[in-house]
Backbone as numpy.savetxt, mean C-alpha at the origin, in Angstrom:
# Nx Ny Nz CAx CAy CAz Cx Cy Cz
20.28 7.07 -67.58 20.38 5.97 -68.54 19.47 4.83 -68.10
18.59 4.33 -68.91 17.67 3.26 -68.50 18.43 1.96 -68.22
17.85 1.20 -67.34 18.45 -0.04 -66.92 17.56 -1.20 -67.34
18.14 -2.22 -67.94 17.39 -3.40 -68.39 17.78 -4.59 -67.54
16.79 -5.34 -67.06 17.07 -6.51 -66.24 15.88 -7.44 -66.31
16.12 -8.67 -65.90 15.05 -9.66 -65.89 14.31 -9.57 -64.56
12.97 -9.53 -64.59 12.22 -9.44 -63.31 12.39 -10.72 -62.50
12.52 -10.56 -61.20 12.71 -11.69 -60.28 11.56 -11.76 -59.31
11.64 -12.78 -58.43 10.56 -12.99 -57.45 10.57 -11.95 -56.36
11.68 -11.18 -56.24 11.76 -10.19 -55.18 10.89 -8.97 -55.47
10.51 -8.75 -56.76 9.68 -7.60 -57.10 8.27 -7.82 -56.55
7.64 -6.73 -56.17 6.31 -6.81 -55.59 5.29 -7.24 -56.63
4.16 -7.73 -56.20 3.10 -8.17 -57.09 2.53 -7.00 -57.86
2.45 -5.83 -57.24 1.93 -4.66 -57.94 2.83 -4.26 -59.10
4.17 -4.36 -58.90 5.09 -4.00 -59.98 5.00 -4.99 -61.11
4.85 -6.27 -60.81 4.77 -7.27 -61.87 3.52 -7.09 -62.71
2.42 -6.62 -62.13 1.21 -6.38 -62.91 1.38 -5.20 -63.86
2.14 -4.17 -63.40 2.35 -3.01 -64.25 3.42 -3.24 -65.30
4.26 -4.24 -65.10 5.34 -4.49 -66.06 4.79 -5.06 -67.36
5.47 -4.81 -68.51 5.02 -5.38 -69.78 5.13 -6.89 -69.77
4.35 -7.58 -70.60 4.32 -9.05 -70.57 5.54 -9.74 -71.14
6.56 -9.00 -71.59 7.75 -9.65 -72.13 8.71 -10.00 -71.01
9.87 -10.55 -71.34 10.82 -11.02 -70.35 11.69 -9.91 -69.80
11.79 -8.80 -70.48 12.64 -7.70 -70.06 11.82 -6.44 -69.96
12.18 -5.59 -69.01 11.51 -4.30 -68.87 12.56 -3.26 -68.51
12.26 -2.05 -68.79 13.18 -0.95 -68.53 12.56 -0.05 -67.48
13.27 0.16 -66.38 12.80 1.06 -65.33 13.95 1.95 -64.91
13.66 3.00 -64.22 14.68 3.92 -63.74 15.21 3.46 -62.39
16.30 4.08 -61.97 16.87 3.75 -60.66 15.90 4.06 -59.52
15.18 5.15 -59.61 14.25 5.53 -58.54 13.13 4.50 -58.42
12.62 3.99 -59.55 11.58 2.98 -59.49 12.10 1.69 -58.89
13.35 1.32 -59.23 13.93 0.11 -58.69 14.09 0.20 -57.18
14.58 1.35 -56.71 14.77 1.52 -55.27 13.46 1.51 -54.51
12.42 2.12 -55.10 11.12 2.13 -54.43 10.53 0.73 -54.34
10.74 -0.07 -55.42 10.23 -1.44 -55.40 10.96 -2.27 -54.37
12.31 -2.13 -54.32 13.08 -2.89 -53.34 12.74 -2.51 -51.90
12.58 -1.20 -51.66 12.23 -0.79 -50.30 10.85 -1.27 -49.92
9.93 -1.28 -50.89 8.58 -1.78 -50.60 8.61 -3.26 -50.28
9.39 -4.02 -51.07 9.46 -5.46 -50.85 10.18 -5.80 -49.55
11.16 -4.96 -49.14 11.95 -5.27 -47.97 11.23 -4.93 -46.66
10.57 -3.75 -46.63 10.02 -3.26 -45.37 8.52 -3.46 -45.23
7.78 -3.39 -46.30 6.33 -3.48 -46.19 5.84 -4.91 -46.12
6.56 -5.83 -46.82 6.07 -7.20 -46.88 6.03 -7.90 -45.52
7.05 -7.75 -44.66 6.98 -8.49 -43.40 5.82 -8.09 -42.51
5.30 -6.83 -42.65 4.24 -6.36 -41.80 2.87 -6.38 -42.45
2.81 -6.75 -43.73 1.54 -6.64 -44.45 0.54 -7.68 -43.98
0.98 -8.90 -43.68 0.05 -9.98 -43.38 0.24 -10.53 -41.95
0.82 -9.69 -41.06 1.01 -10.14 -39.69 -0.35 -10.18 -38.97
-0.73 -11.30 -38.40 -2.04 -11.38 -37.73 -2.05 -10.57 -36.44
-3.18 -9.97 -36.13 -3.32 -9.19 -34.91 -3.46 -10.11 -33.71
-2.66 -9.87 -32.71 -2.67 -10.69 -31.51 -3.54 -10.01 -30.44
-4.38 -10.76 -29.79 -5.20 -10.14 -28.73 -4.33 -9.72 -27.55
-4.67 -8.57 -26.95 -3.91 -8.04 -25.81 -4.37 -8.75 -24.54
-3.43 -9.37 -23.85 -3.72 -10.04 -22.59 -3.03 -9.25 -21.49
-3.79 -8.55 -20.65 -3.14 -7.75 -19.60 -2.45 -8.62 -18.58
-1.33 -8.16 -18.03 -0.63 -8.95 -17.01 -1.45 -9.04 -15.74
-1.31 -10.11 -14.99 -2.08 -10.22 -13.74 -1.67 -9.15 -12.74
-2.67 -8.55 -12.11 -2.41 -7.48 -11.15 -2.04 -8.08 -9.79
-0.99 -7.54 -9.21 -0.57 -8.00 -7.89 -1.51 -7.46 -6.83
-1.77 -8.26 -5.83 -2.62 -7.83 -4.74 -1.92 -6.75 -3.93
-2.57 -5.60 -3.73 -1.88 -4.52 -3.00 -1.55 -4.93 -1.58
-0.34 -4.57 -1.16 0.10 -4.88 0.19 0.12 -3.62 1.02
-0.26 -3.78 2.27 -0.25 -2.63 3.15 1.18 -2.26 3.48
1.57 -0.98 3.23 2.94 -0.60 3.52 3.23 -0.67 5.02
4.42 -1.11 5.37 4.81 -1.18 6.77 5.02 0.22 7.31
4.55 0.46 8.52 4.70 1.77 9.14 6.16 1.97 9.54
6.59 3.21 9.41 7.98 3.56 9.71 8.10 3.83 11.21
8.32 2.77 11.98 8.42 2.89 13.44 9.88 2.98 13.84
10.37 4.19 13.95 11.75 4.38 14.35 11.94 4.24 15.86
10.97 4.75 16.63 11.06 4.67 18.09 9.67 4.44 18.65
9.42 3.26 19.22 8.12 2.94 19.80 8.10 3.44 21.24
7.08 4.24 21.55 6.98 4.83 22.88 6.06 4.01 23.78
4.89 3.61 23.26 3.92 2.88 24.06 3.22 1.85 23.18
2.84 0.72 23.79 2.13 -0.34 23.07 0.95 -0.82 23.91
-0.11 -1.17 23.22 -1.29 -1.76 23.86 -1.21 -3.27 23.68
-0.64 -3.96 24.64 -0.35 -5.38 24.48 -1.59 -6.25 24.60
-2.65 -5.76 25.23 -3.87 -6.54 25.40 -4.86 -6.33 24.26
-4.53 -5.46 23.30 -5.51 -5.13 22.26 -5.83 -6.33 21.39
-4.83 -7.06 20.94 -5.08 -8.21 20.06 -5.64 -9.42 20.83
-5.52 -9.40 22.14 -6.13 -10.46 22.93 -7.62 -10.19 23.16
-7.98 -8.94 23.30 -9.37 -8.58 23.59 -10.19 -8.27 22.33
-9.53 -8.07 21.19 -10.24 -7.65 19.98 -9.74 -8.43 18.76
-10.66 -8.58 17.79 -10.29 -9.04 16.46 -9.93 -7.81 15.64
-8.68 -7.67 15.25 -8.23 -6.51 14.49 -8.55 -6.73 13.02
-9.42 -5.88 12.47 -9.84 -6.00 11.08 -8.92 -5.23 10.13
-8.59 -4.01 10.50 -7.78 -3.16 9.61 -7.00 -2.17 10.46
-5.81 -1.80 9.98 -4.91 -0.94 10.75 -4.63 0.32 9.93
-4.62 1.46 10.61 -4.36 2.75 9.98 -3.27 3.47 10.77
-2.64 4.44 10.08 -1.66 5.30 10.73 -2.25 6.69 10.83
-2.26 7.25 12.03 -2.84 8.57 12.26 -1.79 9.47 12.88
-1.84 10.73 12.47 -1.01 11.73 13.13 -1.61 12.10 14.48
-0.82 12.74 15.32 -1.24 13.06 16.68 -0.92 14.53 16.96
-1.97 15.29 17.30 -1.81 16.71 17.61 -1.38 16.84 19.07
-0.16 17.31 19.29 0.42 17.38 20.63 0.95 18.78 20.92
1.05 19.07 22.20 1.72 20.30 22.63 3.21 20.02 22.80
3.97 21.08 23.08 5.42 20.93 23.18 5.85 20.04 24.32
5.22 20.19 25.49 5.61 19.36 26.63 5.20 17.90 26.43
4.13 17.66 25.71 3.72 16.28 25.42 4.74 15.59 24.52
5.23 16.31 23.53 6.25 15.75 22.64 7.52 15.41 23.42
7.91 16.29 24.33 9.13 16.04 25.10 8.96 14.85 26.04
7.76 14.69 26.60 7.52 13.53 27.46 7.57 12.23 26.67
6.99 12.25 25.47 7.02 11.05 24.63 8.43 10.72 24.18
9.21 11.73 23.86 10.60 11.46 23.45 11.40 10.86 24.60
11.00 11.15 25.81 11.66 10.54 26.96 11.18 9.15 27.27
10.26 8.61 26.45 9.77 7.26 26.63 8.64 7.13 27.62
7.96 8.21 27.95 6.88 8.18 28.92 5.54 8.24 28.19
4.65 7.36 28.53 3.32 7.34 27.93 2.70 5.97 28.04
1.36 5.94 28.07 0.64 4.67 28.18 -0.68 4.79 27.44
-1.01 3.73 26.68 -2.28 3.67 25.96 -3.04 2.39 26.31
-2.72 1.80 27.47 -3.30 0.49 27.84 -4.81 0.59 28.00
-5.33 1.70 28.49 -6.75 1.85 28.74 -7.40 2.88 27.82
-6.78 3.17 26.72 -7.28 4.23 25.83 -8.08 3.66 24.68
-8.82 4.52 24.02 -9.60 4.17 22.83 -9.78 5.45 22.01
-10.35 5.31 20.83 -10.60 6.47 19.96 -12.08 6.53 19.64
-12.59 7.73 19.45 -14.00 7.93 19.12 -14.13 9.03 18.08
-15.22 8.96 17.32 -15.51 9.98 16.30 -16.51 10.95 16.91
-16.14 12.24 16.94 -16.99 13.26 17.52 -16.86 14.55 16.72
-18.00 15.07 16.26 -18.05 16.33 15.50 -17.19 16.26 14.24
-17.21 15.11 13.58 -16.47 14.96 12.33 -14.98 14.80 12.50
-14.50 14.59 13.72 -13.08 14.39 13.98 -12.90 13.15 14.84
-11.68 12.60 14.84 -11.36 11.42 15.63 -10.47 11.86 16.79
-10.83 11.42 17.99 -10.13 11.83 19.20 -9.59 10.60 19.94
-8.38 10.73 20.45 -7.78 9.69 21.29 -8.12 10.01 22.74
-8.83 9.09 23.40 -9.36 9.33 24.73 -8.63 8.45 25.74
-8.34 9.03 26.89 -7.78 8.33 28.04 -6.35 7.84 27.84
-5.64 8.39 26.89 -4.22 8.08 26.75 -3.44 8.92 27.75
-2.55 8.29 28.47 -1.82 8.95 29.55 -0.43 9.35 29.09
-0.19 10.65 29.00 1.15 11.20 28.74 1.52 12.03 29.97
2.43 11.56 30.81 2.76 12.28 32.05 3.30 13.68 31.77
3.20 14.51 32.78 3.71 15.87 32.67 5.23 15.87 32.48
5.70 16.84 31.73 7.14 16.98 31.51 7.76 17.58 32.75
8.88 17.02 33.17 9.48 17.41 34.46 9.95 18.86 34.47
10.25 19.44 33.29 10.72 20.82 33.24 9.69 21.74 32.58
8.43 21.29 32.54 7.42 22.11 31.88 6.88 23.24 32.72
6.88 23.08 34.05 6.40 24.09 34.98 4.95 24.48 34.67
4.67 25.75 34.55 3.29 26.20 34.34 2.80 25.98 32.91
3.69 25.59 32.01 3.28 25.33 30.63 2.95 23.87 30.40
2.89 23.09 31.48 2.64 21.67 31.34 1.21 21.39 30.86
1.00 20.18 30.43 -0.28 19.76 29.88 -1.04 18.89 30.87
-2.28 18.62 30.54 -3.08 17.69 31.33 -2.78 16.27 30.83
-2.41 15.35 31.70 -1.92 14.03 31.24 -2.94 13.23 30.43
-4.23 13.27 30.78 -5.22 12.42 30.11 -6.24 13.22 29.30
-5.83 14.33 28.78 -6.76 15.13 27.98 -7.04 14.43 26.64
-8.23 14.64 26.02 -8.48 14.09 24.66 -7.56 14.76 23.64
-7.01 13.95 22.76 -6.07 14.45 21.76 -6.57 14.13 20.37
-6.48 15.10 19.50 -7.01 14.96 18.13 -6.08 14.09 17.29
-6.68 13.16 16.54 -5.94 12.34 15.60 -6.09 12.91 14.20
-5.01 12.96 13.46 -4.99 13.56 12.12 -5.15 12.46 11.09
-6.29 12.46 10.38 -6.62 11.42 9.41 -7.22 12.06 8.17
-7.26 11.28 7.08 -7.92 11.74 5.86 -9.43 11.68 6.04
-10.11 12.49 5.25 -11.57 12.57 5.37 -12.23 11.24 5.03
-11.72 10.54 4.02 -12.32 9.25 3.65 -12.14 8.21 4.75
-11.03 8.30 5.49 -10.82 7.38 6.60 -11.79 7.67 7.74
-12.04 8.95 7.99 -12.99 9.31 9.04 -14.39 8.84 8.68
-14.78 8.99 7.41 -16.09 8.51 6.98 -16.20 6.99 7.13
-15.12 6.30 6.87 -15.12 4.84 7.05 -15.29 4.48 8.52
-14.65 5.22 9.41 -14.78 4.97 10.84 -16.21 5.22 11.32
-16.83 6.26 10.78 -18.21 6.57 11.17 -19.13 5.41 10.81
-19.00 4.90 9.59 -19.84 3.78 9.17 -19.58 2.52 9.97
-18.31 2.25 10.27 -17.96 1.01 10.97 -18.40 1.05 12.44
-18.26 2.20 13.09 -18.60 2.28 14.51 -20.11 2.41 14.73
-20.81 3.11 13.85 -22.24 3.34 14.07 -23.11 2.20 13.53
-22.74 1.62 12.40 -23.59 0.60 11.79 -23.12 -0.82 12.08
-21.83 -1.02 12.25 -21.31 -2.37 12.46 -20.90 -2.64 13.90
-20.96 -1.65 14.76 -20.61 -1.85 16.16 -19.14 -2.13 16.41
-18.26 -1.60 15.58 -16.83 -1.83 15.76 -16.22 -0.75 16.64
-14.97 -0.97 17.04 -14.30 -0.09 17.99 -12.96 0.35 17.41
-12.56 1.57 17.76 -11.26 2.10 17.36 -10.31 1.97 18.55
-9.25 1.17 18.35 -8.31 0.88 19.43 -6.90 1.28 18.98
-6.18 2.07 19.79 -4.77 2.35 19.46 -3.90 1.16 19.81
-3.04 0.77 18.89 -2.13 -0.36 19.12 -0.76 0.09 19.61
-0.30 1.23 19.11 1.02 1.71 19.52 1.13 3.20 19.23
2.04 3.84 19.94 2.43 5.23 19.70 3.92 5.23 19.42
4.34 5.90 18.36 5.75 5.84 17.96 6.13 7.11 17.21
7.42 7.27 16.99 7.97 8.34 16.16 8.46 7.72 14.86
8.15 8.37 13.74 8.60 7.86 12.45 9.97 8.43 12.10
10.42 8.16 10.88 11.74 8.61 10.46 11.89 10.11 10.37
10.78 10.84 10.25 10.83 12.31 10.19 10.66 12.96 11.56
10.58 12.13 12.61 10.44 12.67 13.95 9.04 13.07 14.32
8.04 12.58 13.59 6.64 12.91 13.88 6.02 11.81 14.73
5.22 12.23 15.71 4.51 11.27 16.56 3.31 10.71 15.80
3.19 9.39 15.78 2.11 8.70 15.07 1.43 7.69 15.98
0.19 7.37 15.63 -0.58 6.37 16.36 -0.98 5.28 15.38
-0.72 4.03 15.73 -1.19 2.89 14.96 -2.60 2.55 15.45
-3.59 2.87 14.63 -4.99 2.78 15.03 -5.65 1.59 14.34
-6.35 0.77 15.13 -6.97 -0.45 14.60 -8.48 -0.32 14.63
-9.10 -0.77 13.55 -10.55 -0.93 13.50 -10.84 -2.37 13.89
-11.44 -2.57 15.06 -11.51 -3.90 15.66 -12.91 -4.22 16.16
-13.10 -5.50 16.43 -14.36 -6.00 16.97 -14.06 -6.83 18.22
-14.84 -6.59 19.27 -14.57 -7.23 20.55 -14.74 -8.74 20.51
-13.91 -9.44 21.27 -13.97 -10.89 21.36 -14.92 -11.32 22.47
-15.55 -12.48 22.27 -16.35 -13.08 23.33 -15.45 -13.89 24.26
-16.06 -14.41 25.33 -15.26 -15.14 26.32 -14.66 -16.41 25.73
-15.43 -17.12 24.91 -14.89 -18.36 24.32 -13.78 -18.06 23.32
-13.86 -16.90 22.65 -12.77 -16.52 21.74 -11.48 -16.27 22.52
-11.61 -15.66 23.69 -10.42 -15.40 24.50 -9.82 -16.70 25.02
-10.70 -17.66 25.37 -10.18 -18.95 25.82 -9.41 -19.65 24.70
-9.97 -19.62 23.50 -9.28 -20.25 22.36 -7.96 -19.56 22.08
-7.93 -18.24 22.20 -6.67 -17.52 21.98 -5.64 -17.88 23.04
-6.10 -18.06 24.28 -5.18 -18.45 25.36 -4.61 -19.84 25.12
-5.48 -20.78 24.71 -5.01 -22.14 24.43 -4.00 -22.15 23.29
-4.28 -21.40 22.24 -3.36 -21.35 21.10 -2.03 -20.73 21.51
-2.08 -19.69 22.33 -0.84 -19.06 22.77 -0.02 -20.01 23.63
-0.68 -20.74 24.54 0.04 -21.70 25.38 0.64 -22.83 24.56
-0.12 -23.29 23.54 0.40 -24.37 22.70 1.59 -23.91 21.89
1.56 -22.71 21.38 2.70 -22.19 20.62 3.94 -22.06 21.52
3.73 -21.64 22.77 4.86 -21.52 23.69 5.43 -22.89 24.05
4.54 -23.87 24.30 5.03 -25.22 24.62 5.73 -25.88 23.43
5.19 -25.64 22.24 5.82 -26.21 21.05 7.22 -25.62 20.83
7.34 -24.32 21.03 8.66 -23.70 20.88 9.64 -24.23 21.91
9.16 -24.48 23.14 10.03 -25.03 24.18 10.48 -26.45 23.82
9.54 -27.29 23.29 9.91 -28.64 22.91 10.91 -28.66 21.76
10.69 -27.82 20.80 11.64 -27.75 19.67 13.01 -27.28 20.13
13.02 -26.37 21.08 14.31 -25.88 21.59 15.03 -26.97 22.38
14.28 -27.78 23.16 14.91 -28.86 23.93 15.45 -29.97 23.02
14.74 -30.25 21.92 15.19 -31.30 21.03 16.36 -30.86 20.16
16.34 -29.60 19.83 17.29 -29.16 18.83 18.60 -28.69 19.28
């Protein structure tokens, strides 16, 4: 049955152009519903201005903290003798008796360093004492030990040591949460004598300042 009604402002502009010029028009229910749905849903989005996309500011990447569950050895003079530029975590290829000695807390890297040789990185002069129950299966305490690194890291070390005169210094040896032996390896540059004097003065001043604050507080 046709429906007669007076056109209102809610009808779309396209429908009003198609409607007859008189005050009343006859349309079907389907036409009415299509006009109402068009006016309700299409109109709010028809003239919405496009907004330019502004990307959110990117956070500066932070170096993840190494998972040091048990520290076995530390090179305490490394930061005094060198400017540490960048720090890496390297795996350490060890024999069974070496792992047992490290788990017992025995080891020293005070006089050790790392070098790139034949496309691999080696830890030189690190002292891991013989295991007391190793007998004839024991290891050599100061043998060169292979460090496990990614290829891109090794290429970076080659460029830094050969072209920039930098040095690879181990900072610490530790076991991570999975029980793997790791080496904290630093890409560093040696300090001059005046740099060491300035570092000594700063260290003494920090110690004296802490003592004064403790006495006052």
